[in-house]
C-alpha positions in Angstrom: -23.5 -138.5 -77.5 -20.3 -136.5 -77.2 -17.7 -136.8 -80.3 -14.5 -138.8 -79.4 -13.1 -136.9 -82.6 -13.4 -133.6 -83.5 -12.5 -131.3 -86.8 -11.2 -127.7 -85.9 -11.5 -125.0 -88.3 -8.9 -122.3 -87.3 -10.5 -118.7 -88.1 -8.0 -116.4 -86.9 -6.9 -115.1 -90.2 -10.8 -114.5 -91.1 -12.4 -113.4 -87.9 -8.9 -111.8 -86.7 -9.3 -109.5 -89.8 -12.0 -108.0 -87.8 -10.0 -106.8 -84.8 -7.5 -105.3 -86.9 -9.8 -103.6 -89.5 -9.0 -106.0 -92.1 -5.3 -105.1 -92.3 -3.4 -108.7 -92.1 -0.4 -108.8 -94.0 0.4 -111.1 -97.0 3.0 -112.0 -95.2 1.5 -112.6 -91.5 -0.9 -114.8 -93.7 1.9 -117.1 -95.2 3.7 -117.3 -92.0 0.9 -118.4 -89.8 -0.5 -120.8 -92.4 3.1 -122.2 -92.3 2.4 -123.1 -88.6 -1.4 -124.3 -89.3 0.0 -126.8 -91.4 3.2 -128.1 -89.5 0.7 -128.2 -86.6 -1.7 -130.7 -88.4 -4.7 -128.0 -88.2 -7.4 -129.6 -90.3 -8.7 -126.7 -92.1 -7.6 -123.0 -92.0 -10.5 -120.0 -92.9 -8.8 -117.3 -94.3 -10.1 -113.4 -96.2 -12.0 -110.3 -94.6 -14.0 -110.8 -92.0 -17.4 -111.1 -93.7 -15.7 -113.1 -96.2 -15.4 -113.3 -100.0 -16.3 -109.9 -101.6 -17.0 -108.0 -98.5 -14.2 -105.7 -99.0 -15.8 -102.3 -99.1 -16.2 -98.6 -97.6 -19.4 -99.9 -95.6 -18.3 -102.9 -94.0 -14.6 -102.2 -94.3 -12.0 -101.5 -96.7 -9.3 -104.8 -96.7 -5.8 -104.4 -97.2 -5.7 -106.9 -99.7 -7.7 -108.5 -102.3 -9.2 -111.9 -101.7 -7.2 -113.1 -104.7 -4.3 -112.2 -103.1 -4.9 -113.3 -99.9 -6.1 -117.0 -100.8 -2.8 -117.2 -103.2 -0.8 -116.2 -100.0 -2.4 -118.7 -98.1 -2.6 -121.5 -100.6 1.6 -121.3 -101.2 1.5 -122.9 -97.5 -1.0 -125.5 -97.8 -0.9 -129.1 -98.3 -2.8 -131.5 -96.0 -4.9 -128.1 -94.0 -7.7 -127.5 -96.0 -8.4 -123.7 -97.2 -11.9 -122.6 -96.4 -13.6 -119.2 -96.9 -16.7 -117.5 -95.3 -19.5 -116.4 -97.8 -22.3 -114.0 -97.3 -24.8 -114.3 -100.2 -25.4 -110.8 -101.2 -21.7 -109.7 -100.7 -20.2 -112.5 -102.6 -21.2 -113.5 -105.9 -20.4 -116.9 -108.0 -19.0 -115.4 -110.7 -17.0 -112.2 -109.6 -16.1 -114.2 -106.2 -16.5 -117.7 -106.3 -15.4 -118.9 -109.2 -12.2 -117.4 -109.0 -11.6 -119.1 -105.7 -12.2 -122.3 -106.6 -9.6 -122.0 -109.2 -7.1 -121.1 -106.3 -7.6 -124.0 -104.6 -10.0 -123.2 -102.0 -10.9 -126.5 -100.3 -14.2 -126.0 -98.2 -16.9 -123.3 -98.5 -18.9 -122.0 -95.7 -21.8 -120.1 -97.0 -23.7 -118.4 -94.2 -26.7 -116.3 -93.8 -28.9 -114.5 -90.8 -29.9 -117.4 -88.3 -33.7 -117.0 -90.1 -32.4 -116.5 -93.6 -31.4 -119.6 -94.6 -33.2 -119.7 -98.3 -30.7 -116.9 -99.5 -28.3 -119.6 -99.5 -29.4 -121.8 -102.1 -27.9 -120.5 -105.5 -24.5 -120.5 -103.7 -24.6 -124.1 -101.8 -26.5 -125.7 -104.9 -23.8 -124.2 -107.4 -21.0 -125.3 -105.1 -22.0 -128.9 -104.4 -22.3 -129.3 -108.6 -18.8 -128.0 -108.5 -18.1 -131.6 -106.1 -16.9 -129.1 -103.4 -16.9 -129.1 -99.8 -19.9 -127.2 -98.4 -21.1 -126.2 -95.0 -23.9 -123.8 -94.3 -23.3 -121.3 -91.6 -26.3 -119.8 -89.6 -25.0 -116.3 -87.9 -26.2 -114.5 -85.3 -27.9 -117.6 -83.7 -28.8 -115.8 -80.6 -31.7 -113.7 -82.3 -33.0 -117.0 -83.0 -35.1 -119.8 -80.5 -33.9 -123.2 -81.1 -36.7 -124.4 -83.3 -36.2 -121.5 -85.8 -32.5 -122.5 -85.5 -33.2 -126.0 -86.6 -35.4 -125.5 -89.1 -33.4 -123.2 -91.5 -30.5 -125.9 -90.3 -33.0 -128.2 -92.1 -33.4 -126.0 -95.1 -29.4 -125.3 -95.7 -29.5 -129.5 -95.5 -32.0 -129.6 -98.4 -29.7 -127.4 -100.2 -27.0 -130.2 -99.9 -25.0 -128.5 -97.0 -22.7 -131.3 -95.6 -22.3 -129.8 -92.1 -24.1 -126.9 -90.2 -22.5 -124.7 -88.0 -24.1 -121.7 -85.6 -22.2 -119.2 -84.6 -22.7 -117.3 -81.2 -21.8 -114.0 -83.5 -23.0 -111.9 -80.2 -21.0 -114.0 -77.4 -24.9 -114.2 -75.6 -24.9 -117.7 -75.2 -24.4 -119.5 -71.9 -23.6 -123.2 -71.7 -27.2 -124.3 -71.4 -28.2 -122.1 -74.3 -25.3 -124.0 -76.6 -26.3 -127.6 -75.3 -30.3 -127.1 -75.8 -29.6 -126.1 -79.7 -26.8 -128.4 -80.3 -28.6 -131.4 -79.0 -31.9 -130.6 -81.2 -30.0 -130.0 -84.4 -28.0 -133.3 -83.9 -31.2 -135.0 -83.4 -33.0 -133.7 -86.2 -30.5 -133.2 -88.8 -28.7 -135.8 -90.5 -25.5 -133.8 -91.5 -22.6 -133.1 -88.8 -23.2 -130.0 -86.5 -20.3 -127.3 -85.5 -20.4 -124.5 -83.4 -18.2 -120.8 -83.5 -18.1 -119.2 -80.0 -17.2 -115.6 -79.1 -16.3 -114.8 -75.8 -17.9 -111.4 -74.6 -19.5 -113.3 -71.4 -16.5 -115.2 -71.0 -18.0 -118.6 -72.0 -16.1 -119.1 -75.5 -14.3 -122.4 -74.0 -16.9 -123.4 -71.8 -19.9 -123.5 -74.4 -16.9 -125.2 -77.2 -16.6 -128.0 -74.9 -20.1 -128.3 -74.6 -21.4 -128.4 -77.8 -18.8 -130.8 -78.2 -20.0 -132.6 -75.4 -23.5 -132.3 -76.8 -22.7 -133.9 -80.3 -20.8 -131.1 -82.2 -18.2 -132.3 -84.5 -16.8 -129.0 -85.9 -15.6 -126.6 -83.7 -13.7 -123.1 -84.8 -11.0 -121.4 -82.5 -8.6 -118.8 -83.3 -5.1 -118.3 -81.9 -5.0 -116.2 -78.6 -8.7 -115.7 -79.2 -7.8 -113.8 -82.0 -11.2 -112.0 -83.4 -14.0 -109.6 -83.3 -14.7 -107.8 -80.1 -14.0 -109.8 -77.2 -12.6 -112.7 -79.4 -13.4 -116.5 -79.8 -12.5 -119.4 -78.2 -8.5 -119.7 -77.9 -7.2 -122.1 -80.1 -4.1 -123.2 -77.3 -6.9 -123.3 -74.8 -9.0 -125.3 -76.7 -6.9 -128.1 -77.9 -5.6 -129.2 -74.5 -9.3 -129.2 -72.4 -10.6 -131.2 -75.5 -8.1 -133.7 -75.1 -7.9 -134.0 -71.6 -11.7 -135.1 -72.3 -10.0 -138.0 -74.4 -11.3 -136.1 -77.5 -9.0 -136.2 -80.2 -8.5 -133.1 -82.7 -5.3 -134.4 -84.4 -3.8 -131.6 -83.7 0.1 -131.3 -82.5 -0.8 -129.1 -78.9 3.3 -128.5 -78.5 3.7 -126.5 -81.8 0.6 -124.7 -81.0 1.3 -123.5 -77.4 4.9 -122.2 -79.0 3.4 -120.3 -81.5 0.6 -118.9 -79.1 3.4 -117.0 -77.9 5.2 -116.3 -80.8 1.7 -114.9 -82.6 2.3 -111.7 -80.6 5.2 -110.7 -82.6 3.3 -111.0 -86.0 -0.7 -111.7 -85.8 -2.0 -111.0 -82.8 0.3 -108.1 -81.3 -2.8 -107.1 -79.2 -4.8 -110.2 -77.9 -8.3 -109.4 -77.4 -10.0 -108.7 -73.8 -13.2 -108.9 -71.8 -14.2 -105.2 -71.9 -17.1 -103.5 -70.9 -18.1 -102.6 -74.5 -17.9 -106.3 -75.3 -20.2 -107.3 -72.0 -22.6 -105.1 -73.2 -23.0 -106.1 -76.8 -23.1 -109.7 -75.9 -25.9 -109.0 -73.6 -27.9 -106.9 -76.0 -27.5 -109.5 -78.9 -25.1 -107.3 -81.3 -22.5 -108.2 -83.6 -19.1 -108.6 -82.2 -17.8 -106.9 -85.2 -19.8 -103.4 -83.9 -17.2 -103.0 -81.2 -15.2 -100.6 -83.2 -18.2 -98.8 -85.0 -20.0 -98.5 -81.7 -17.2 -96.7 -79.9 -16.2 -94.5 -82.8 -20.0 -93.1 -83.4 -20.3 -93.0 -79.7 -17.2 -90.4 -79.5 -17.8 -88.2 -82.8 -21.9 -87.8 -81.2 -20.4 -87.2 -77.9 -22.3 -90.0 -76.5 -21.9 -92.6 -73.8 -21.4 -95.7 -75.9 -23.7 -97.7 -73.1 -27.0 -95.6 -74.4 -25.9 -96.3 -77.9 -25.7 -100.2 -77.3 -29.3 -100.2 -75.6 -30.3 -98.6 -78.9 -28.7 -100.7 -81.5 -30.0 -104.3 -78.9 -33.7 -102.3 -79.3 -33.5 -102.6 -83.1 -32.2 -106.0 -83.3 -29.1 -104.6 -86.2 -27.2 -107.4 -87.5 -24.2 -107.6 -89.4 -24.1 -105.5 -92.6 -26.1 -102.8 -90.9 -23.0 -100.4 -89.7 -24.1 -97.5 -91.6 -27.3 -97.5 -89.5 -24.9 -97.1 -86.6 -23.8 -93.7 -87.0 -27.4 -92.9 -88.1 -28.7 -94.2 -84.9 -26.0 -92.4 -82.6 -26.8 -88.9 -84.8 -30.2 -89.5 -84.0 -29.6 -90.0 -80.3 -27.5 -86.8 -80.3 -30.3 -84.6 -81.6 -32.8 -85.8 -79.1 -30.3 -85.8 -76.3 -29.7 -81.9 -77.0 -33.7 -81.1 -77.3 
């Protein structure tokens, strides 16, 4: 059964950071958070594209520290909740999570690969003991069938997650794929379910609507689709479509549609498009954030990026394995020259 009220998490200041190599300025963070507060957006997620503690030479060095980012966002928020993305192995409890609690983070989204939910136990357990809102996130969900996905969601639920978000990190799903997974999750778990779309195949909005109609309560969106690769479900498109279906978001659409024009002057200077590379990564179930590393590795090694994508897809690379893109490209170049 569809929910008649949906909670939207605006990921523009986190997923959008992927598209600009983690360089969103503190000024833009403050400005956009002030807009989110005025527009009554329920939750805004901020930080490095890969979450707390992720800034590194391998994954991408951020212009600003987590502390600087969280302080800037917190200044402008009163009713809108401040959220962060956490990947165990990148974020640690002492170095990253405890300081973020002190800085006033409201919602902690603890994420794992779709088949590796067991790695989230320590982080979820700690946060629940701190009486914090904890959401489990299953990334790269196209790499798992619906049964395995549900089993991993149940594991997160058993640890204390209060909701589960599945991410179509590769932009691979069609609406039927979403319907099948969300319906099974809703019927199998006793907590709320949510969905995070990518637009590689042009289905982000349709998939998000399908998720809600299939029972999802939480939906992620970004203004102008600002996110990795071909981007995410566009906030200014999703809200009126949900409203046309009598699904309440509580968000002031008039303020959102005005800001959707303004953000091209400060935050989203190059709104995402669906380029051939995005279609190929979507079809090959590759992380949307791989777009830039793939293009660069192909250029350096004088390869067609399509051949590199097919090879990466056959090896089922996931986020965090950016170094392998370079290595595999070198190997392909060597094979090509011999």
